[in-house]
BAFI-3210 file (N, C-alpha, C; in Angstrom, 3 decimals, decimal comma, padded with zeros to 6 digits):
// residues 179
n [1|2|3|4|5|6|7|8|9|10|11|12|13|14|15|16|17|18|19|20|21|22|23|24|25|26|27|28|29|30|31|32|33|34|35|36|37|38|39|40|41|42|43|44|45|46|47|48|49|50|51|52|53|54|55|56|57|58|59|60|61|62|63|64|65|66|67|68|69|70|71|72|73|74|75|76|77|78|79|80|81|82|83|84|85|86|87|88|89|90|91|92|93|94|95|96|97|98|99|100|101|102|103|104|105|106|107|108|109|110|111|112|113|114|115|116|117|118|119|120|121|122|123|124|125|126|127|128|129|130|131|132|133|134|135|136|137|138|139|140|141|142|143|144|145|146|147|148|149|150|151|152|153|154|155|156|157|158|159|160|161|162|163|164|165|166|167|168|169|170|171|172|173|174|175|176|177|178|179]
n.u [001,359|000,313|000,822|-000,913|-003,371|-003,320|-003,217|-005,671|-007,306|-006,758|-007,767|-010,485|-011,054|-010,547|-012,581|-014,724|-014,554|-014,841|-017,430|-018,870|-018,284|-019,778|-022,352|-022,578|-022,683|-025,426|-027,172|-025,704|-026,379|-028,398|-027,041|-025,102|-026,808|-027,833|-025,590|-024,978|-027,368|-026,981|-024,687|-025,567|-027,602|-026,009|-024,479|-026,551|-027,434|-025,196|-025,211|-027,615|-027,037|-025,219|-026,775|-027,704|-030,254|-031,721|-029,844|-029,680|-032,205|-032,350|-030,330|-031,429|-033,668|-032,501|-031,307|-033,537|-034,468|-032,524|-032,966|-035,877|-037,233|-036,200|-036,637|-035,326|-034,335|-036,740|-037,681|-035,719|-035,869|-038,395|-037,937|-036,361|-038,145|-040,042|-038,434|-038,293|-040,857|-042,697|-045,065|-047,001|-045,600|-043,749|-045,365|-046,208|-043,715|-043,121|-045,163|-044,486|-042,161|-043,024|-044,482|-042,652|-041,241|-042,786|-042,545|-041,395|-040,878|-039,912|-040,601|-043,439|-043,743|-042,719|-044,451|-046,894|-046,287|-046,052|-048,626|-049,871|-048,810|-050,169|-052,604|-054,203|-055,618|-056,755|-055,500|-052,928|-053,048|-053,616|-051,174|-049,276|-050,175|-049,652|-046,855|-046,555|-047,501|-045,352|-043,202|-043,640|-042,645|-041,707|-041,274|-041,533|-043,441|-045,770|-045,883|-046,274|-048,790|-050,242|-049,946|-051,405|-054,002|-054,351|-054,342|-056,759|-058,405|-058,982|-058,548|-058,460|-057,719|-055,312|-053,823|-053,587|-051,771|-049,546|-048,845|-048,107|-045,882|-044,162|-043,802|-042,289|-039,982|-039,857|-039,639|-041,684|-041,365|-041,144|-038,670|-036,185|-035,350|-032,281|-030,129]
n.v [203,253|200,789|200,852|202,858|201,761|199,600|200,965|202,195|200,012|198,811|200,915|200,856|198,332|198,598|200,474|198,949|196,864|198,351|199,332|196,856|196,166|197,992|197,303|194,952|195,668|195,887|196,902|198,546|199,824|198,377|195,978|196,865|197,731|195,232|193,939|195,695|195,431|192,663|192,940|194,600|192,960|190,972|192,276|193,151|190,706|189,819|191,860|191,173|188,623|189,400|190,403|192,983|194,161|196,537|197,772|195,768|195,842|198,320|197,910|195,680|197,012|198,960|197,224|196,101|198,500|198,699|196,395|195,520|193,166|191,259|188,348|187,113|189,276|190,508|188,394|188,128|190,657|190,366|188,347|189,768|191,807|190,306|189,324|191,529|191,557|192,931|192,128|192,619|194,140|192,243|190,200|191,484|191,561|188,870|188,056|189,442|188,136|185,597|186,225|186,798|184,451|181,744|179,154|179,142|177,734|178,210|180,939|180,731|179,286|181,100|183,173|182,015|181,608|184,373|185,238|183,522|184,544|186,952|185,967|185,322|183,012|181,530|182,412|181,809|178,995|178,641|179,534|177,777|175,464|175,823|175,782|173,150|171,763|172,234|171,163|168,344|166,584|167,860|168,059|170,215|171,931|170,531|170,353|173,118|173,552|171,856|173,348|175,658|174,625|173,764|176,326|177,130|175,578|173,030|170,236|167,422|167,641|168,939|166,957|164,994|166,293|166,758|164,134|163,204|164,993|163,962|161,343|162,015|162,849|164,738|165,907|166,188|168,794|170,280|170,117|168,888|165,488|164,133|162,265]
n.w [-064,767|-063,994|-061,353|-060,455|-061,042|-059,329|-056,817|-056,877|-056,903|-054,439|-052,864|-053,485|-052,532|-049,783|-049,107|-049,785|-047,865|-045,489|-045,832|-045,746|-043,083|-041,768|-042,495|-041,127|-038,420|-036,966|-034,964|-032,714|-030,275|-029,095|-028,565|-026,824|-024,748|-023,992|-023,045|-020,866|-019,451|-018,620|-017,041|-014,968|-013,907|-012,931|-011,096|-009,309|-008,427|-007,009|-004,966|-003,725|-002,682|-000,867|001,062|000,644|-000,026|-000,846|-002,645|-004,442|-005,490|-006,793|-008,803|-010,279|-011,299|-012,839|-014,712|-015,973|-017,175|-019,150|-020,612|-021,301|-021,714|-020,132|-018,563|-016,444|-014,983|-014,076|-012,571|-010,577|-009,389|-008,395|-006,435|-004,683|-003,829|-002,603|-000,552|001,151|001,943|000,218|-001,277|-003,246|-005,226|-005,851|-006,915|-009,286|-010,670|-010,894|-012,545|-014,857|-015,479|-016,164|-018,305|-020,354|-020,277|-020,641|-019,620|-017,086|-014,290|-011,656|-011,323|-011,429|-008,975|-007,107|-007,563|-006,730|-004,062|-003,175|-003,647|-001,797|000,636|000,747|001,311|-000,803|-001,998|-004,086|-006,475|-005,786|-005,737|-008,487|-009,671|-008,539|-009,574|-012,277|-012,098|-011,307|-013,587|-015,170|-013,855|-012,795|-010,913|-008,719|-005,397|-003,729|-004,839|-004,568|-001,723|-001,232|-002,376|-000,726|001,620|001,026|000,751|003,322|004,653|003,572|004,948|003,921|004,562|003,601|000,934|001,276|002,669|000,675|-001,203|000,551|001,034|-001,486|-001,823|000,139|-000,819|-002,981|-001,854|000,160|003,563|006,542|007,266|005,035|003,781|001,555|001,544|002,523|000,339]
ca.u [-000,086|-000,123|000,819|-002,158|-004,524|-003,133|-003,604|-007,130|-007,977|-006,704|-008,641|-011,813|-011,090|-010,688|-013,890|-015,784|-014,449|-015,396|-018,957|-019,312|-018,224|-020,856|-023,561|-022,535|-023,015|-026,809|-027,709|-024,694|-026,973|-029,081|-026,008|-024,537|-027,889|-027,921|-024,391|-025,203|-028,405|-026,405|-023,655|-026,410|-028,174|-025,073|-024,171|-027,696|-027,406|-024,149|-025,760|-028,630|-026,297|-024,513|-027,861|-027,967|-031,530|-032,040|-029,043|-030,060|-033,480|-031,844|-029,620|-032,368|-034,564|-031,648|-031,138|-034,767|-034,595|-031,658|-033,477|-037,297|-037,739|-035,357|-037,459|-034,498|-034,260|-038,029|-037,747|-034,818|-036,429|-039,547|-037,477|-035,917|-039,265|-040,620|-037,621|-038,675|-042,302|-043,525|-045,566|-047,723|-044,577|-043,220|-046,310|-046,087|-042,490|-043,106|-046,110|-043,753|-041,165|-043,649|-044,952|-041,513|-040,793|-044,020|-042,247|-040,419|-041,540|-039,593|-041,280|-044,721|-043,602|-042,579|-045,805|-047,810|-045,860|-046,407|-050,127|-050,142|-048,429|-051,230|-053,889|-055,078|-055,384|-057,202|-054,438|-051,759|-053,250|-053,459|-049,783|-048,580|-050,588|-048,899|-045,546|-046,746|-047,582|-044,050|-042,286|-044,530|-041,971|-041,071|-042,031|-041,836|-044,616|-046,869|-045,935|-046,786|-050,191|-050,810|-049,982|-052,505|-055,181|-054,418|-054,792|-058,117|-059,147|-059,424|-057,494|-058,323|-056,897|-053,932|-053,155|-053,266|-050,588|-048,463|-048,478|-047,378|-044,492|-043,398|-043,376|-041,174|-038,725|-039,825|-040,053|-042,875|-041,026|-040,990|-037,295|-035,865|-034,502|-030,932|-030,095]
ca.v [203,076|199,574|201,229|203,690|200,767|198,885|201,885|202,423|198,718|198,780|201,919|200,305|197,121|199,170|201,122|197,813|196,261|199,326|199,233|195,574|196,202|198,918|196,559|193,902|196,238|196,183|197,767|198,461|200,337|197,271|195,042|197,465|197,649|193,883|193,670|196,517|194,697|191,512|193,313|195,102|191,765|190,165|193,073|193,005|189,259|189,890|192,676|190,377|187,577|190,093|190,907|194,406|194,033|197,863|198,050|194,743|196,295|199,380|197,318|195,033|198,008|199,478|196,084|196,046|199,594|198,479|195,282|195,490|191,857|190,312|187,623|186,872|190,537|190,629|187,331|188,407|191,763|189,912|187,673|190,836|192,504|189,257|189,208|192,587|191,486|193,781|190,985|193,190|194,376|190,824|189,563|192,236|191,191|187,459|188,028|189,865|187,178|184,431|186,781|186,663|183,018|181,001|177,838|179,419|177,187|178,921|182,181|180,426|178,923|182,336|183,908|181,378|181,991|185,737|185,309|182,930|185,417|187,935|185,199|185,306|181,568|180,997|182,734|181,057|177,647|178,630|179,694|176,570|174,380|176,007|175,223|171,632|171,335|172,361|170,382|167,421|165,797|168,841|167,807|171,504|172,479|169,688|170,856|174,465|173,389|171,375|174,441|176,567|173,874|173,803|177,642|177,261|174,593|171,927|169,198|166,308|167,953|169,209|165,643|164,457|166,915|166,556|162,744|163,302|165,649|163,031|160,276|162,525|163,068|165,868|165,572|166,953|170,195|170,834|170,086|167,730|164,541|163,865|160,840]
ca.w [-064,830|-063,202|-059,929|-060,239|-061,052|-058,076|-055,675|-056,979|-056,514|-052,974|-052,287|-053,599|-051,626|-048,429|-049,007|-049,730|-046,569|-044,566|-046,012|-045,203|-041,646|-041,318|-042,655|-040,128|-037,158|-037,211|-033,874|-031,555|-029,086|-028,518|-028,134|-025,624|-023,694|-023,583|-022,107|-019,722|-018,673|-018,004|-016,000|-013,904|-013,351|-012,138|-009,866|-008,475|-007,763|-005,892|-003,864|-002,992|-001,958|000,276|001,896|000,390|-000,872|-001,470|-003,777|-005,483|-006,154|-007,696|-009,880|-011,051|-011,970|-014,030|-015,752|-016,660|-018,101|-020,221|-021,362|-020,873|-021,889|-019,389|-017,632|-015,309|-014,163|-013,448|-011,623|-009,457|-008,683|-007,642|-005,240|-003,773|-003,214|-001,586|000,616|002,089|002,141|-000,615|-002,104|-004,456|-006,148|-006,159|-007,794|-010,570|-011,206|-011,307|-013,703|-016,082|-015,770|-016,950|-019,604|-021,251|-020,331|-020,155|-019,020|-015,981|-013,207|-010,518|-011,273|-010,914|-007,648|-006,362|-007,686|-005,818|-002,648|-002,945|-003,429|-000,554|001,678|000,898|001,549|-002,076|-002,169|-005,454|-007,418|-005,385|-006,287|-009,980|-009,868|-008,183|-010,453|-013,575|-011,859|-011,236|-014,999|-015,832|-013,039|-012,213|-009,912|-007,743|-004,171|-003,083|-005,332|-003,907|-000,381|-001,185|-002,682|000,506|002,576|000,654|001,096|004,811|004,977|003,183|005,813|003,188|005,063|002,814|-000,201|001,816|002,925|-000,675|-001,664|001,478|000,826|-002,759|-001,585|000,958|-001,738|-003,904|-001,102|001,162|004,916|007,048|007,507|003,744|003,314|000,748|002,311|001,930|-000,218]
c.u [-000,495|-000,184|-000,455|-003,325|-004,478|-003,615|-005,184|-007,865|-007,900|-007,542|-010,075|-012,093|-011,360|-012,040|-014,934|-015,731|-015,091|-016,916|-019,520|-019,312|-019,392|-022,162|-023,698|-022,916|-024,465|-027,393|-026,815|-025,258|-027,644|-028,110|-025,400|-025,512|-027,902|-026,784|-024,554|-026,262|-027,844|-025,494|-024,495|-027,100|-027,279|-024,666|-025,303|-027,804|-026,324|-024,595|-026,764|-028,053|-025,612|-025,575|-028,135|-029,176|-031,881|-031,162|-029,336|-031,242|-033,124|-031,164|-030,534|-033,207|-033,779|-031,462|-032,436|-034,931|-033,673|-032,159|-034,852|-037,864|-036,978|-036,160|-036,652|-034,429|-035,594|-038,096|-037,003|-035,364|-037,631|-039,101|-036,979|-037,057|-039,961|-039,760|-037,869|-040,136|-043,140|-044,051|-046,346|-046,760|-043,949|-044,051|-046,229|-044,871|-042,514|-044,098|-045,384|-042,784|-041,833|-044,284|-043,914|-040,970|-041,915|-043,682|-041,256|-041,108|-041,202|-040,349|-042,831|-044,726|-043,546|-043,850|-046,781|-047,546|-046,271|-047,894|-050,559|-049,850|-049,479|-052,620|-054,788|-054,892|-055,708|-056,077|-053,169|-051,842|-052,980|-051,981|-049,064|-048,943|-049,957|-047,474|-045,487|-046,818|-046,234|-043,039|-043,103|-043,981|-041,307|-041,861|-042,342|-043,149|-045,845|-046,983|-046,600|-048,298|-050,904|-050,964|-051,107|-053,815|-055,388|-054,942|-056,252|-059,011|-059,730|-058,435|-057,405|-057,526|-055,483|-053,117|-052,717|-051,907|-049,388|-047,935|-047,662|-045,948|-043,647|-042,868|-042,223|-039,965|-038,645|-040,280|-041,188|-042,665|-040,912|-039,602|-037,091|-035,074|-033,276|-030,824|-028,766]
c.v [201,818|199,850|202,000|202,695|199,929|199,692|202,010|201,101|198,521|199,739|201,391|199,166|197,605|199,729|200,010|197,187|197,040|199,256|197,983|195,574|196,965|198,171|195,518|194,451|196,748|197,233|197,727|198,880|199,156|196,190|195,556|197,458|196,235|193,515|194,458|195,843|193,438|191,866|193,845|193,923|191,055|190,944|193,103|191,727|189,201|190,660|191,862|189,288|188,170|190,749|192,380|194,462|195,402|198,073|196,999|195,242|197,393|198,858|196,513|195,943|198,606|198,379|196,061|197,277|199,430|197,347|194,977|194,087|190,732|189,547|187,364|188,051|190,712|189,590|187,744|189,623|191,359|189,140|188,695|191,540|191,498|189,169|190,386|192,713|192,479|192,867|191,492|193,499|193,150|190,151|190,187|191,769|189,762|187,239|188,426|188,787|186,042|184,965|186,614|185,304|182,185|179,692|178,014|179,027|177,878|180,207|181,823|180,027|180,205|183,195|183,324|181,682|183,351|185,915|184,706|183,825|186,562|187,297|185,272|183,899|181,018|181,212|181,982|179,649|177,576|178,746|178,432|175,433|174,452|175,536|173,637|171,083|171,293|171,416|169,393|166,486|166,653|168,697|169,209|172,087|171,763|170,173|172,255|174,392|172,848|172,484|175,421|175,887|173,922|175,206|177,840|176,250|173,354|170,773|167,992|166,543|168,315|167,977|164,971|164,994|166,761|165,121|162,616|163,884|164,683|161,879|160,676|163,006|164,266|165,404|166,462|168,414|170,974|170,947|168,755|166,751|164,274|162,436|160,239]
c.w [-064,030|-061,772|-059,554|-060,148|-059,683|-056,897|-055,679|-056,521|-055,013|-052,295|-052,274|-052,649|-050,142|-048,120|-049,033|-048,447|-045,437|-044,661|-045,507|-043,665|-041,108|-041,411|-041,545|-038,815|-037,321|-036,179|-032,668|-030,279|-028,312|-027,854|-026,869|-024,482|-023,145|-022,627|-020,888|-018,825|-017,867|-016,876|-014,768|-013,161|-012,424|-010,818|-008,820|-007,712|-006,725|-004,709|-003,095|-002,142|-000,774|001,182|001,772|-000,612|-001,575|-002,695|-004,831|-006,319|-007,208|-008,991|-010,864|-011,872|-013,109|-015,086|-016,642|-017,583|-019,361|-021,185|-020,828|-020,997|-021,142|-018,320|-016,358|-014,454|-013,431|-012,305|-010,283|-008,645|-007,837|-006,355|-004,207|-003,075|-002,244|-000,407|001,652|002,296|001,457|-001,714|-003,298|-005,510|-006,657|-007,240|-009,222|-011,332|-011,769|-012,484|-014,951|-016,421|-016,637|-018,199|-020,651|-021,303|-019,721|-019,371|-017,776|-014,619|-011,870|-010,327|-010,836|-009,498|-006,717|-006,502|-006,799|-004,342|-002,249|-002,744|-002,054|000,645|001,866|001,117|000,336|-002,648|-003,547|-006,446|-007,037|-005,911|-007,851|-010,363|-009,669|-009,136|-011,840|-013,347|-011,881|-012,680|-015,651|-015,115|-012,213|-011,008|-008,847|-006,496|-003,450|-003,603|-004,748|-002,404|-000,356|-001,485|-001,360|001,589|002,375|001,043|002,607|005,250|004,674|004,033|004,936|003,316|004,181|001,570|000,141|002,079|001,694|-001,213|-000,729|001,299|-000,441|-002,517|-000,780|000,038|-002,719|-003,220|-000,251|002,483|005,337|007,284|006,132|003,189|002,586|001,676|001,626|001,472|000,211]
res [m|s|k|a|v|l|v|i|a|i|l|f|f|m|i|f|c|q|a|q|a|m|v|m|v|t|n|p|k|k|e|t|n|s|l|t|a|e|m|l|l|e|r|g|s|r|a|f|e|d|s|d|t|e|e|a|i|k|l|f|r|k|s|i|r|a|d|k|s|s|y|e|a|y|y|r|l|g|v|a|y|a|n|i|r|e|f|k|k|a|i|s|c|f|k|k|a|v|k|f|k|r|d|f|a|k|a|y|v|n|l|g|s|a|y|g|s|l|k|i|y|k|q|a|l|a|a|f|k|k|a|l|a|l|e|p|d|d|p|i|v|y|y|n|i|g|s|i|y|t|a|m|k|k|q|d|l|a|l|k|y|f|d|k|a|k|k|l|g|l|d|s|a|g|q|k|k|r|e]
***
């Protein structure tokens, strides 16, 4: 009788453990999608670094399908589109990136650059100023704002921003000075 009780106790224990394990696995599909999204994002980044922009775009889009809230995938897809001068698509991606990560200064900078490339200067300035609010000591943002004001033929404002960029360590060609 004690053996039978022991066997039953072991069986109940095994069933209990199995039930606990099932409770702990809340959503394996979401976890798998997240891992897949990260793998696709990494593969897309490698393709982009290898100058295979077309493949990078495909992989970034697949990553987004696996994780629709991946600000990083939207950002990288935007960079890839900007690289092939598809600025409207890039703008859409950068907007989605900042929708999911409101403090993503690099995405605002790239959004501003894409708008500037399309000569949509008011939106370019708005994006650059959001980046500036997040990164107030970034000389490249000041330089970019100066460039937009130059394109708008507002030289006084442009000089103000170019001077600030220079004070923060940027040379006249928009490159950071070596320390």
